[in-house]
Every structure is written in C-alpha cells, then in structure tokens.
C-alpha positions in Angstrom: -0.3 -0.2 -0.1 1.4 3.5 -0.9 0.9 6.1 1.9 1.7 9.7 0.7 2.6 12.8 2.9 2.1 15.1 0.1 -1.3 17.2 1.7 1.3 17.7 4.7 4.3 19.0 2.3 1.5 21.4 0.5 0.0 22.7 3.5 3.8 23.3 5.1 4.5 25.4 1.9 1.3 26.6 1.5 0.9 25.5 -1.7 -2.9 24.8 -3.5 -3.3 21.7 -5.4 -3.9 23.7 -8.4 -0.2 25.5 -7.9 1.5 21.8 -7.4 -0.3 20.1 -10.3 0.9 23.3 -12.6 4.1 22.7 -11.0 4.3 19.2 -12.6 2.2 19.2 -14.9 -0.4 17.2 -14.0 -4.5 18.1 -13.7 -5.7 19.2 -10.1 -7.8 16.7 -9.7 -4.5 14.0 -10.0 -3.2 15.9 -6.6 -6.3 15.3 -4.7 -6.5 11.6 -6.2 -2.7 10.9 -4.8 -3.2 12.6 -1.8 -6.6 10.5 -1.0 -4.6 7.0 -2.1 -7.2 6.7 -4.9 -3.9 6.9 -7.3 -0.2 5.7 -7.5 1.9 8.1 -9.2 4.5 7.0 -11.7 8.3 7.3 -11.1 8.7 10.4 -12.9 5.8 12.4 -11.3 6.7 11.1 -7.8 10.4 12.6 -8.8 8.9 16.0 -10.1 6.4 16.8 -6.7 9.8 15.4 -4.7 12.0 18.1 -6.2 9.2 20.5 -6.2 9.7 20.5 -2.3 13.3 19.4 -2.1 12.9 16.3 -0.5 13.8 12.8 -1.7 10.8 10.3 -3.2 10.6 8.6 0.5 10.0 11.6 2.3 6.5 11.7 0.3 5.6 8.5 -0.5 6.1 5.6 1.5 5.6 2.2 0.5 4.3 -0.7 3.1 3.0 -4.1 2.4 -0.8 -5.1 3.1 -1.1 -7.8 5.6 
C-alpha cells in the first residue's frame, strides 16, 4: 500500500493543489487522487513532486506491504 504525506507537504509550503499540479504538469484532480490514495504516481511524477519540495521521494511517498 502506498501512503503519502503530500497534503502535509503542500500545507507546510502553503501551496494549493492547483499550484502543485501546474508545477509538475498534471491536472489538479490528479493531485487530489494522490492525496486520497486513489492513484499511485509514476516514478517520474513522484520524482517531480519531490523536487518541488526539495526532499527525497521516500519522504513524501512510503510503501508498506499489506497484511
């Protein structure tokens, strides 16, 4: 299961979903789906998002095995 801290990072940087979406080249809805766990990002998208916040991919996205 992929867990995300994306909403937390956006709030910390006072950034809207729309702004983040524009910066990484996706629709705002995609950011919403990521935050709700309804969508797993491609490696490229995860990389682009991590660069916006200047952190590693693992700080935003964590994968855990489902039991």
